[in-house]
N, C-alpha and C positions, 0 to 999 in steps of 0.2 A: 504494500500500500504506500502510495506517495504521500509525502508530508505536505503541509500547507506551505512551508518554505519552498519546497521543490516547485510546486505549482506557481507560486508567485515569482520566483526567479525565472522560470521558463517563460512566464507571461512578459516579464520585463525584457528579456533577451529577444523574444519573438517580436515584440513591439518595435524595438530598435532595429531589428533585421527586416522589418516589414513582412513578417510571416505569421502564420497561425501557430500557436503553441504546439498543436498536434504534429506539426512538421518537424519539430526539434527532436533530436535523440541525444542522450547523455554523452555519447562519444564524439559528437560533432564539435569542431573547433569554431572559434569565432570567425576565422578566415573563411571556412566553408560557408558560413552564413553571410559572408560579405561585409563583416564588420571590421572597420579599420581602427586605428588608435583613437580617433575621435568618438567612434561608436562605442568603444570599450569604456572610455571616460564617461559617456552618457549612461551606460549600463551601471557603472560603479556609483555614480551620483544617484541614480534611481534606486539602487539597492540600499544605499545608505539612508535615503529618505524613507523608503517603505518600511525598513526594519529598525530605524532609529539606532543605527550602528555606525562606527567609523571603520572603513575598510583600510587595512594597512597596505596601501598600494601607491607606488610612485611610477608613473608612466615613463619617466626618464631612466629608471633603473629596474626594469621588469625582472632581470635575472636574479636580483637579490631579494625579491619580495616573498612574503609569507602567504600571500593570497594567490592561490593556484588558479591560473586562467587558461590552462592547457586545453580544457574542454568545457562544455556546458555542465556536465556532471561534476567536474572538479569545482566549478564555481558554486554549484548547489551545495556541495559538501563543505566548502570553505565558509559559505554564508551560514549554514547550519551550525558550524562550530562557533562562529562569532555570536550568533543569536543565543547559543547555549552558554556563552561566556567561557569557552574552553581554551582560549588563548590569552596571553597577557596583553596583547594589543587590541583586544575587543572592547575598547573604551566606548562608552555610550556617548553619542553626540550631544 
């Protein structure tokens, strides 16, 4: 069973990619969805707003980030951890 976080993250990514959430699969990359760096930033902002969290992400240094953006599923898992407060950088905005 999918979590509420899963459904909301899929909806955010789908909206930014101009697709229906049903078209997304967990293993898809943002590149496959046609999202560039600006699209990624929009996704991050929308996630922060929706869940009232701060995402530990620096678009200029993606290799050193704690927030996994390698796939749609990885983003869902990272958001679930932040919402649960499982990481030290899960500061509430």
